[in-house]
C-alpha positions in Angstrom: 0.0 0.0 0.0 2.8 2.4 0.9 4.4 1.8 -2.6 1.1 2.5 -4.2 0.6 5.8 -2.4 4.3 6.8 -3.1 3.8 6.0 -6.8 0.8 8.3 -7.0 2.6 11.1 -5.2 5.6 10.9 -7.4 3.5 10.8 -10.5 1.5 13.8 -9.3 4.8 15.7 -8.6 6.2 14.7 -12.0 3.1 16.0 -13.7 3.5 19.4 -11.9 1.0 19.0 -9.1 2.0 20.2 -5.7 0.6 18.3 -2.7 -1.4 20.7 -0.5 0.0 19.3 2.7 3.4 20.6 1.7 2.0 24.1 1.5 0.2 23.7 4.8 3.4 22.6 6.6 5.1 25.8 5.5 2.1 27.9 6.6 2.1 26.1 10.0 5.5 27.6 10.8 3.9 31.0 11.1 1.6 30.1 14.0 1.9 32.3 17.1 -0.5 33.8 19.6 -4.1 32.7 19.0 -3.0 31.0 15.8 -1.3 28.3 17.9 -4.8 26.8 18.2 -4.8 26.3 14.4 -4.1 22.6 14.0 -2.7 21.6 10.6 -3.5 18.0 9.7 -0.7 15.7 8.7 -2.8 14.6 5.7 -5.8 16.5 4.2 -9.2 15.3 5.3 -12.4 14.9 3.2 -15.1 17.5 3.8 -18.9 17.2 3.5 -21.0 17.6 0.4 -24.1 18.6 2.5 -25.9 21.6 1.2 -26.2 24.9 3.0 -28.5 27.8 2.2 -27.9 31.0 0.4 -29.3 34.2 1.8 -32.7 35.6 1.0 -34.1 32.3 -0.4 -31.4 32.1 -3.0 -31.2 28.3 -3.1 -28.5 25.9 -1.9 -24.7 25.5 -2.3 -22.1 23.1 -1.2 -18.4 23.4 -0.3 -17.6 21.6 -3.6 -18.3 24.9 -5.4 -15.1 26.4 -3.9 -12.6 24.0 -5.4 -9.6 25.6 -7.0 -8.9 28.0 -4.1 -8.0 28.0 -0.4 -11.2 28.6 1.6 -11.4 29.6 5.3 -14.9 28.3 6.4 -16.1 29.9 9.6 -19.0 28.2 11.4 -20.7 30.8 13.7 -24.0 31.9 15.2 -25.6 35.3 16.0 -25.9 34.4 19.7 -22.2 33.4 20.0 -20.3 36.3 21.5 -16.8 35.1 20.4 -18.2 34.5 16.9 -19.5 38.1 16.7 -16.2 39.4 17.9 -14.2 37.7 15.2 -16.5 38.3 12.3 -15.2 41.9 11.6 -11.7 40.4 11.5 -12.7 37.8 9.0 -14.2 40.6 6.9 -10.9 42.4 6.9 -9.1 39.1 6.0 -11.4 38.7 3.0 -10.8 42.3 2.0 -7.0 41.8 2.1 -6.7 38.3 0.6 -10.0 37.5 -1.1 -9.8 36.7 -4.8 -9.1 33.9 -7.2 -6.9 32.0 -4.7 -8.6 32.6 -1.4 -12.0 33.2 0.1 -13.6 33.5 3.5 -16.9 31.7 3.8 -19.1 32.3 6.8 -21.9 29.8 7.6 -24.3 30.5 10.5 -25.2 27.1 11.9 -28.2 26.2 14.0 -31.0 28.6 15.0 -30.1 31.9 13.4 -32.9 33.9 11.8 -32.1 35.4 8.4 -33.2 38.8 9.7 -30.9 38.4 12.7 -27.9 37.6 10.5 -28.7 40.5 8.2 -29.0 42.9 11.1 -25.7 41.8 12.6 -23.9 42.2 9.2 -25.5 45.7 8.8 -24.7 46.8 12.4 -21.1 45.5 12.0 -20.6 47.1 8.6 -19.8 43.7 7.0 -20.6 43.8 3.3 -18.0 41.3 1.8 -18.9 38.1 3.6 -21.7 35.6 2.7 -24.7 35.2 4.9 -24.9 31.5 4.4 -27.0 29.3 6.8 -27.0 25.7 7.9 -30.2 25.8 10.0 -30.5 22.0 10.6 -26.7 21.7 11.1 -26.4 19.1 8.3 -23.1 20.4 7.1 -21.8 21.2 10.6 -22.7 17.7 11.8 -21.0 15.9 8.9 -17.9 18.0 9.5 -17.7 17.4 13.2 -18.5 20.9 14.2 -19.3 20.8 17.9 -19.2 24.2 19.7 -18.7 27.5 18.1 -16.9 29.2 16.6 -14.9 26.7 14.6 -12.9 27.6 11.5 -11.8 25.1 8.9 -9.2 25.8 6.1 -9.7 23.9 2.9 -7.1 23.5 0.2 -7.8 23.9 -3.6 -8.7 20.2 -3.8 -11.6 20.9 -1.4 -10.0 19.0 1.5 -9.6 20.2 5.1 -6.0 20.9 5.9 -6.4 22.8 9.2 -9.0 23.5 12.0 -9.2 26.0 14.8 -11.6 25.6 17.7 -12.7 28.8 19.4 -12.2 32.4 18.4 -8.9 33.9 17.2 -7.4 37.2 16.2 -7.7 36.9 12.4 -6.2 40.4 12.1 -2.9 39.3 13.7 0.4 39.2 11.8 0.4 35.4 12.3 -3.0 34.9 10.7 -2.1 37.0 7.8 1.3 35.3 7.3 -0.4 31.9 7.3 -2.9 32.9 4.7 -0.2 34.7 2.6 1.9 31.5 2.7 -1.0 29.4 1.5 -2.1 31.6 -1.3 1.4 32.4 -2.6 1.7 28.8 -3.9 -1.4 29.1 -6.1 
């Protein structure tokens, strides 16, 4: 089995593919302060294909639609004080790094009214993050999201490469260095 995996990796490297876990190990070196809670996995993990809801009755979407870029997925709730504290920082992270190679995706999980989410975004001046919802916690449950906030970083292959439990200072130099290291390889 080891030989089979090694053969696949060497073939991928020979064809010009860069394994995402190599990128994440370099990014992990920038962890300090709150970012020490960001745990990089030794190998990428599969994510869920469960649908979540777009704002204002706009239909459904899955995480699969973000393939091709690094994605920071933040699971949060309007009633969660630490979640509310970090949301403006995530907005700034999206403003600085968002684009073809990186995106911040926010998903309110559990009981959050669309009106409450919208009011929070308006009151906080957040205009660049999505107001996605996972009201029945289908996505959160399949991804092992227990407690809030939880942030997951996905690689361009749509696999989870890191997870942070609890809130963090996403405006810190450490957080920015981690994201910059990830997106520079794309």
